[in-house]
PyMOL Python script that loads the backbone (N, CA, C, O; Angstrom):
from pymol import cmd

cmd.read_pdbstr("""\
ATOM      1  N   MET A   1     -36.168  -4.428  -2.023  1.00  0.00           N
ATOM      2  CA  MET A   1     -34.795  -4.827  -2.220  1.00  0.00           C
ATOM      3  C   MET A   1     -34.276  -5.490  -0.946  1.00  0.00           C
ATOM      4  O   MET A   1     -34.430  -4.951   0.150  1.00  0.00           O
ATOM      5  N   SER A   2     -33.669  -6.646  -1.096  1.00  0.00           N
ATOM      6  CA  SER A   2     -33.177  -7.372   0.067  1.00  0.00           C
ATOM      7  C   SER A   2     -31.826  -6.815   0.510  1.00  0.00           C
ATOM      8  O   SER A   2     -31.197  -6.028  -0.197  1.00  0.00           O
ATOM      9  N   ILE A   3     -31.404  -7.236   1.675  1.00  0.00           N
ATOM     10  CA  ILE A   3     -30.111  -6.801   2.206  1.00  0.00           C
ATOM     11  C   ILE A   3     -28.988  -7.287   1.296  1.00  0.00           C
ATOM     12  O   ILE A   3     -28.023  -6.565   1.048  1.00  0.00           O
ATOM     13  N   TYR A   4     -29.119  -8.510   0.803  1.00  0.00           N
ATOM     14  CA  TYR A   4     -28.107  -9.056  -0.102  1.00  0.00           C
ATOM     15  C   TYR A   4     -27.956  -8.188  -1.347  1.00  0.00           C
ATOM     16  O   TYR A   4     -26.837  -7.873  -1.751  1.00  0.00           O
ATOM     17  N   GLU A   5     -29.064  -7.803  -1.952  1.00  0.00           N
ATOM     18  CA  GLU A   5     -29.010  -6.979  -3.158  1.00  0.00           C
ATOM     19  C   GLU A   5     -28.425  -5.603  -2.871  1.00  0.00           C
ATOM     20  O   GLU A   5     -27.690  -5.047  -3.687  1.00  0.00           O
ATOM     21  N   THR A   6     -28.755  -5.065  -1.717  1.00  0.00           N
ATOM     22  CA  THR A   6     -28.212  -3.768  -1.330  1.00  0.00           C
ATOM     23  C   THR A   6     -26.703  -3.840  -1.147  1.00  0.00           C
ATOM     24  O   THR A   6     -25.971  -2.985  -1.643  1.00  0.00           O
ATOM     25  N   LEU A   7     -26.239  -4.864  -0.433  1.00  0.00           N
ATOM     26  CA  LEU A   7     -24.807  -5.031  -0.227  1.00  0.00           C
ATOM     27  C   LEU A   7     -24.095  -5.347  -1.532  1.00  0.00           C
ATOM     28  O   LEU A   7     -22.972  -4.895  -1.754  1.00  0.00           O
ATOM     29  N   ARG A   8     -24.737  -6.115  -2.390  1.00  0.00           N
ATOM     30  CA  ARG A   8     -24.142  -6.444  -3.684  1.00  0.00           C
ATOM     31  C   ARG A   8     -23.996  -5.186  -4.544  1.00  0.00           C
ATOM     32  O   ARG A   8     -22.972  -5.000  -5.201  1.00  0.00           O
ATOM     33  N   HIS A   9     -25.001  -4.336  -4.544  1.00  0.00           N
ATOM     34  CA  HIS A   9     -24.931  -3.083  -5.289  1.00  0.00           C
ATOM     35  C   HIS A   9     -23.814  -2.201  -4.740  1.00  0.00           C
ATOM     36  O   HIS A   9     -23.068  -1.598  -5.512  1.00  0.00           O
ATOM     37  N   PHE A  10     -23.691  -2.119  -3.422  1.00  0.00           N
ATOM     38  CA  PHE A  10     -22.629  -1.321  -2.800  1.00  0.00           C
ATOM     39  C   PHE A  10     -21.255  -1.870  -3.184  1.00  0.00           C
ATOM     40  O   PHE A  10     -20.353  -1.102  -3.520  1.00  0.00           O
ATOM     41  N   ALA A  11     -21.091  -3.185  -3.136  1.00  0.00           N
ATOM     42  CA  ALA A  11     -19.806  -3.798  -3.464  1.00  0.00           C
ATOM     43  C   ALA A  11     -19.462  -3.609  -4.938  1.00  0.00           C
ATOM     44  O   ALA A  11     -18.290  -3.459  -5.282  1.00  0.00           O
ATOM     45  N   ASP A  12     -20.453  -3.615  -5.799  1.00  0.00           N
ATOM     46  CA  ASP A  12     -20.212  -3.459  -7.226  1.00  0.00           C
ATOM     47  C   ASP A  12     -19.916  -2.013  -7.625  1.00  0.00           C
ATOM     48  O   ASP A  12     -19.377  -1.777  -8.706  1.00  0.00           O
ATOM     49  N   SER A  13     -20.247  -1.065  -6.796  1.00  0.00           N
ATOM     50  CA  SER A  13     -20.071   0.324  -7.198  1.00  0.00           C
ATOM     51  C   SER A  13     -19.096   1.062  -6.282  1.00  0.00           C
ATOM     52  O   SER A  13     -17.925   1.231  -6.621  1.00  0.00           O
ATOM     53  N   TYR A  14     -19.576   1.491  -5.145  1.00  0.00           N
ATOM     54  CA  TYR A  14     -18.784   2.351  -4.272  1.00  0.00           C
ATOM     55  C   TYR A  14     -17.592   1.631  -3.657  1.00  0.00           C
ATOM     56  O   TYR A  14     -16.507   2.206  -3.576  1.00  0.00           O
ATOM     57  N   ALA A  15     -17.766   0.407  -3.230  1.00  0.00           N
ATOM     58  CA  ALA A  15     -16.666  -0.328  -2.623  1.00  0.00           C
ATOM     59  C   ALA A  15     -15.566  -0.598  -3.638  1.00  0.00           C
ATOM     60  O   ALA A  15     -14.385  -0.583  -3.290  1.00  0.00           O
ATOM     61  N   LEU A  16     -15.937  -0.844  -4.881  1.00  0.00           N
ATOM     62  CA  LEU A  16     -14.945  -1.071  -5.925  1.00  0.00           C
ATOM     63  C   LEU A  16     -14.115   0.183  -6.157  1.00  0.00           C
ATOM     64  O   LEU A  16     -12.894   0.103  -6.286  1.00  0.00           O
ATOM     65  N   VAL A  17     -14.755   1.313  -6.210  1.00  0.00           N
ATOM     66  CA  VAL A  17     -14.043   2.582  -6.396  1.00  0.00           C
ATOM     67  C   VAL A  17     -13.148   2.856  -5.186  1.00  0.00           C
ATOM     68  O   VAL A  17     -12.016   3.309  -5.349  1.00  0.00           O
ATOM     69  N   LEU A  18     -13.635   2.590  -3.992  1.00  0.00           N
ATOM     70  CA  LEU A  18     -12.862   2.803  -2.774  1.00  0.00           C
ATOM     71  C   LEU A  18     -11.632   1.888  -2.749  1.00  0.00           C
ATOM     72  O   LEU A  18     -10.538   2.343  -2.416  1.00  0.00           O
ATOM     73  N   MET A  19     -11.793   0.626  -3.090  1.00  0.00           N
ATOM     74  CA  MET A  19     -10.664  -0.304  -3.110  1.00  0.00           C
ATOM     75  C   MET A  19      -9.645   0.078  -4.173  1.00  0.00           C
ATOM     76  O   MET A  19      -8.443  -0.060  -3.945  1.00  0.00           O
ATOM     77  N   LEU A  20     -10.094   0.550  -5.319  1.00  0.00           N
ATOM     78  CA  LEU A  20      -9.189   0.990  -6.370  1.00  0.00           C
ATOM     79  C   LEU A  20      -8.383   2.206  -5.912  1.00  0.00           C
ATOM     80  O   LEU A  20      -7.174   2.272  -6.134  1.00  0.00           O
ATOM     81  N   ALA A  21      -9.045   3.155  -5.279  1.00  0.00           N
ATOM     82  CA  ALA A  21      -8.351   4.343  -4.776  1.00  0.00           C
ATOM     83  C   ALA A  21      -7.350   3.969  -3.689  1.00  0.00           C
ATOM     84  O   ALA A  21      -6.249   4.518  -3.647  1.00  0.00           O
ATOM     85  N   LEU A  22      -7.716   3.049  -2.819  1.00  0.00           N
ATOM     86  CA  LEU A  22      -6.803   2.587  -1.775  1.00  0.00           C
ATOM     87  C   LEU A  22      -5.594   1.886  -2.388  1.00  0.00           C
ATOM     88  O   LEU A  22      -4.466   2.114  -1.952  1.00  0.00           O
ATOM     89  N   PHE A  23      -5.809   1.049  -3.378  1.00  0.00           N
ATOM     90  CA  PHE A  23      -4.721   0.341  -4.052  1.00  0.00           C
ATOM     91  C   PHE A  23      -3.761   1.318  -4.711  1.00  0.00           C
ATOM     92  O   PHE A  23      -2.546   1.190  -4.559  1.00  0.00           O
ATOM     93  N   VAL A  24      -4.286   2.286  -5.434  1.00  0.00           N
ATOM     94  CA  VAL A  24      -3.428   3.270  -6.112  1.00  0.00           C
ATOM     95  C   VAL A  24      -2.661   4.101  -5.083  1.00  0.00           C
ATOM     96  O   VAL A  24      -1.479   4.390  -5.271  1.00  0.00           O
ATOM     97  N   GLY A  25      -3.326   4.480  -4.010  1.00  0.00           N
ATOM     98  CA  GLY A  25      -2.659   5.249  -2.957  1.00  0.00           C
ATOM     99  C   GLY A  25      -1.535   4.476  -2.294  1.00  0.00           C
ATOM    100  O   GLY A  25      -0.464   5.031  -2.047  1.00  0.00           O
ATOM    101  N   LEU A  26      -1.764   3.199  -2.002  1.00  0.00           N
ATOM    102  CA  LEU A  26      -0.723   2.391  -1.366  1.00  0.00           C
ATOM    103  C   LEU A  26       0.428   2.097  -2.323  1.00  0.00           C
ATOM    104  O   LEU A  26       1.577   1.996  -1.893  1.00  0.00           O
ATOM    105  N   CYS A  27       0.135   1.960  -3.605  1.00  0.00           N
ATOM    106  CA  CYS A  27       1.209   1.751  -4.584  1.00  0.00           C
ATOM    107  C   CYS A  27       2.047   3.012  -4.766  1.00  0.00           C
ATOM    108  O   CYS A  27       3.249   2.919  -5.016  1.00  0.00           O
ATOM    109  N   ALA A  28       1.441   4.173  -4.647  1.00  0.00           N
ATOM    110  CA  ALA A  28       2.155   5.434  -4.839  1.00  0.00           C
ATOM    111  C   ALA A  28       2.871   5.895  -3.575  1.00  0.00           C
ATOM    112  O   ALA A  28       3.748   6.755  -3.654  1.00  0.00           O
ATOM    113  N   TRP A  29       2.524   5.354  -2.419  1.00  0.00           N
ATOM    114  CA  TRP A  29       3.070   5.803  -1.132  1.00  0.00           C
ATOM    115  C   TRP A  29       4.601   5.778  -1.083  1.00  0.00           C
ATOM    116  O   TRP A  29       5.180   6.761  -0.620  1.00  0.00           O
ATOM    117  N   PRO A  30       5.289   4.737  -1.521  1.00  0.00           N
ATOM    118  CA  PRO A  30       6.760   4.731  -1.441  1.00  0.00           C
ATOM    119  C   PRO A  30       7.431   5.747  -2.371  1.00  0.00           C
ATOM    120  O   PRO A  30       8.606   6.063  -2.182  1.00  0.00           O
ATOM    121  N   PHE A  31       6.721   6.254  -3.352  1.00  0.00           N
ATOM    122  CA  PHE A  31       7.306   7.167  -4.322  1.00  0.00           C
ATOM    123  C   PHE A  31       7.082   8.633  -3.987  1.00  0.00           C
ATOM    124  O   PHE A  31       7.406   9.506  -4.792  1.00  0.00           O
ATOM    125  N   ARG A  32       6.534   8.915  -2.814  1.00  0.00           N
ATOM    126  CA  ARG A  32       6.312  10.311  -2.435  1.00  0.00           C
ATOM    127  C   ARG A  32       7.654  10.984  -2.178  1.00  0.00           C
ATOM    128  O   ARG A  32       8.620  10.302  -1.836  1.00  0.00           O
ATOM    129  N   PRO A  33       7.738  12.296  -2.333  1.00  0.00           N
ATOM    130  CA  PRO A  33       9.027  12.982  -2.241  1.00  0.00           C
ATOM    131  C   PRO A  33       9.752  12.808  -0.897  1.00  0.00           C
ATOM    132  O   PRO A  33      10.979  12.707  -0.887  1.00  0.00           O
ATOM    133  N   GLY A  34       9.057  12.771   0.200  1.00  0.00           N
ATOM    134  CA  GLY A  34       9.714  12.702   1.503  1.00  0.00           C
ATOM    135  C   GLY A  34      10.155  11.317   1.929  1.00  0.00           C
ATOM    136  O   GLY A  34      10.684  11.165   3.030  1.00  0.00           O
ATOM    137  N   ALA A  35       9.961  10.303   1.104  1.00  0.00           N
ATOM    138  CA  ALA A  35      10.242   8.931   1.509  1.00  0.00           C
ATOM    139  C   ALA A  35      11.592   8.416   1.023  1.00  0.00           C
ATOM    140  O   ALA A  35      11.930   7.260   1.278  1.00  0.00           O
ATOM    141  N   LYS A  36      12.358   9.229   0.341  1.00  0.00           N
ATOM    142  CA  LYS A  36      13.600   8.749  -0.271  1.00  0.00           C
ATOM    143  C   LYS A  36      14.577   8.202   0.776  1.00  0.00           C
ATOM    144  O   LYS A  36      15.090   7.094   0.622  1.00  0.00           O
ATOM    145  N   GLU A  37      14.833   8.959   1.818  1.00  0.00           N
ATOM    146  CA  GLU A  37      15.784   8.535   2.850  1.00  0.00           C
ATOM    147  C   GLU A  37      15.280   7.297   3.592  1.00  0.00           C
ATOM    148  O   GLU A  37      16.055   6.385   3.878  1.00  0.00           O
ATOM    149  N   ARG A  38      14.023   7.265   3.894  1.00  0.00           N
ATOM    150  CA  ARG A  38      13.449   6.120   4.600  1.00  0.00           C
ATOM    151  C   ARG A  38      13.502   4.849   3.739  1.00  0.00           C
ATOM    152  O   ARG A  38      13.778   3.764   4.250  1.00  0.00           O
ATOM    153  N   ASN A  39      13.241   4.983   2.454  1.00  0.00           N
ATOM    154  CA  ASN A  39      13.334   3.836   1.546  1.00  0.00           C
ATOM    155  C   ASN A  39      14.772   3.339   1.430  1.00  0.00           C
ATOM    156  O   ASN A  39      15.008   2.132   1.373  1.00  0.00           O
ATOM    157  N   ARG A  40      15.721   4.250   1.395  1.00  0.00           N
ATOM    158  CA  ARG A  40      17.128   3.858   1.320  1.00  0.00           C
ATOM    159  C   ARG A  40      17.536   3.116   2.593  1.00  0.00           C
ATOM    160  O   ARG A  40      18.234   2.105   2.524  1.00  0.00           O
ATOM    161  N   ASP A  41      17.110   3.608   3.736  1.00  0.00           N
ATOM    162  CA  ASP A  41      17.422   2.924   4.998  1.00  0.00           C
ATOM    163  C   ASP A  41      16.813   1.525   5.035  1.00  0.00           C
ATOM    164  O   ASP A  41      17.457   0.582   5.495  1.00  0.00           O
ATOM    165  N   ALA A  42      15.594   1.386   4.561  1.00  0.00           N
ATOM    166  CA  ALA A  42      14.933   0.082   4.553  1.00  0.00           C
ATOM    167  C   ALA A  42      15.629  -0.878   3.595  1.00  0.00           C
ATOM    168  O   ALA A  42      15.754  -2.066   3.890  1.00  0.00           O
ATOM    169  N   ALA A  43      16.084  -0.372   2.453  1.00  0.00           N
ATOM    170  CA  ALA A  43      16.758  -1.227   1.477  1.00  0.00           C
ATOM    171  C   ALA A  43      18.104  -1.712   1.987  1.00  0.00           C
ATOM    172  O   ALA A  43      18.518  -2.826   1.665  1.00  0.00           O
ATOM    173  N   ASN A  44      18.796  -0.898   2.778  1.00  0.00           N
ATOM    174  CA  ASN A  44      20.121  -1.258   3.276  1.00  0.00           C
ATOM    175  C   ASN A  44      20.093  -1.925   4.642  1.00  0.00           C
ATOM    176  O   ASN A  44      21.148  -2.263   5.178  1.00  0.00           O
ATOM    177  N   LEU A  45      18.941  -2.119   5.206  1.00  0.00           N
ATOM    178  CA  LEU A  45      18.808  -2.703   6.538  1.00  0.00           C
ATOM    179  C   LEU A  45      19.364  -4.126   6.595  1.00  0.00           C
ATOM    180  O   LEU A  45      19.920  -4.523   7.618  1.00  0.00           O
ATOM    181  N   ILE A  46      19.227  -4.882   5.540  1.00  0.00           N
ATOM    182  CA  ILE A  46      19.693  -6.270   5.557  1.00  0.00           C
ATOM    183  C   ILE A  46      21.211  -6.357   5.551  1.00  0.00           C
ATOM    184  O   ILE A  46      21.761  -7.419   5.846  1.00  0.00           O
ATOM    185  N   PHE A  47      21.900  -5.275   5.224  1.00  0.00           N
ATOM    186  CA  PHE A  47      23.351  -5.292   5.158  1.00  0.00           C
ATOM    187  C   PHE A  47      24.011  -4.799   6.437  1.00  0.00           C
ATOM    188  O   PHE A  47      25.239  -4.799   6.520  1.00  0.00           O
ATOM    189  N   GLU A  48      23.247  -4.382   7.429  1.00  0.00           N
ATOM    190  CA  GLU A  48      23.838  -3.904   8.678  1.00  0.00           C
ATOM    191  C   GLU A  48      24.536  -5.055   9.391  1.00  0.00           C
ATOM    192  O   GLU A  48      23.973  -6.136   9.556  1.00  0.00           O
ATOM    193  N   GLY A  49      25.749  -4.807   9.801  1.00  0.00           N
ATOM    194  CA  GLY A  49      26.522  -5.811  10.508  1.00  0.00           C
ATOM    195  C   GLY A  49      27.314  -6.718   9.598  1.00  0.00           C
ATOM    196  O   GLY A  49      28.147  -7.480  10.088  1.00  0.00           O
ATOM    197  N   LYS A  50      27.097  -6.673   8.299  1.00  0.00           N
ATOM    198  CA  LYS A  50      27.815  -7.542   7.369  1.00  0.00           C
ATOM    199  C   LYS A  50      29.230  -7.031   7.114  1.00  0.00           C
ATOM    200  O   LYS A  50      30.085  -7.824   6.719  1.00  0.00           O
ATOM    201  N   ALA A  51      29.513  -5.770   7.316  1.00  0.00           N
ATOM    202  CA  ALA A  51      30.845  -5.214   7.059  1.00  0.00           C
ATOM    203  C   ALA A  51      31.836  -5.685   8.118  1.00  0.00           C
ATOM    204  O   ALA A  51      33.045  -5.618   7.895  1.00  0.00           O
ATOM    205  N   ASP A  52      31.354  -6.159   9.261  1.00  0.00           N
ATOM    206  CA  ASP A  52      32.216  -6.615  10.338  1.00  0.00           C
ATOM    207  C   ASP A  52      32.683  -8.048  10.125  1.00  0.00           C
ATOM    208  O   ASP A  52      33.410  -8.572  10.969  1.00  0.00           O
ATOM    209  N   GLY A  53      32.305  -8.693   9.056  1.00  0.00           N
ATOM    210  CA  GLY A  53      32.698 -10.050   8.787  1.00  0.00           C
ATOM    211  C   GLY A  53      31.807 -11.082   9.470  1.00  0.00           C
ATOM    212  O   GLY A  53      32.201 -12.241   9.602  1.00  0.00           O
ATOM    213  N   GLU A  54      30.642 -10.693   9.894  1.00  0.00           N
ATOM    214  CA  GLU A  54      29.737 -11.622  10.572  1.00  0.00           C
ATOM    215  C   GLU A  54      29.075 -12.553   9.597  1.00  0.00           C
ATOM    216  O   GLU A  54      28.280 -13.402   9.998  1.00  0.00           O
TER     217      GLU A  54
END
""", "prot")
cmd.dss("prot")
cmd.show_as("cartoon", "prot")
cmd.util.cbc("prot")
cmd.orient("prot")
């Protein structure tokens, strides 16, 4: 088995599962219970200083 075939087999199996798990984890990260306040601060960050009439 050549190096190409070995890497291709790895990419088709284990790497695909790893990338899928990473994608699902990163998509779920903002919805974790402790992130509510941090998400609210990030969402309102663009409005800081706008109340002063700037």
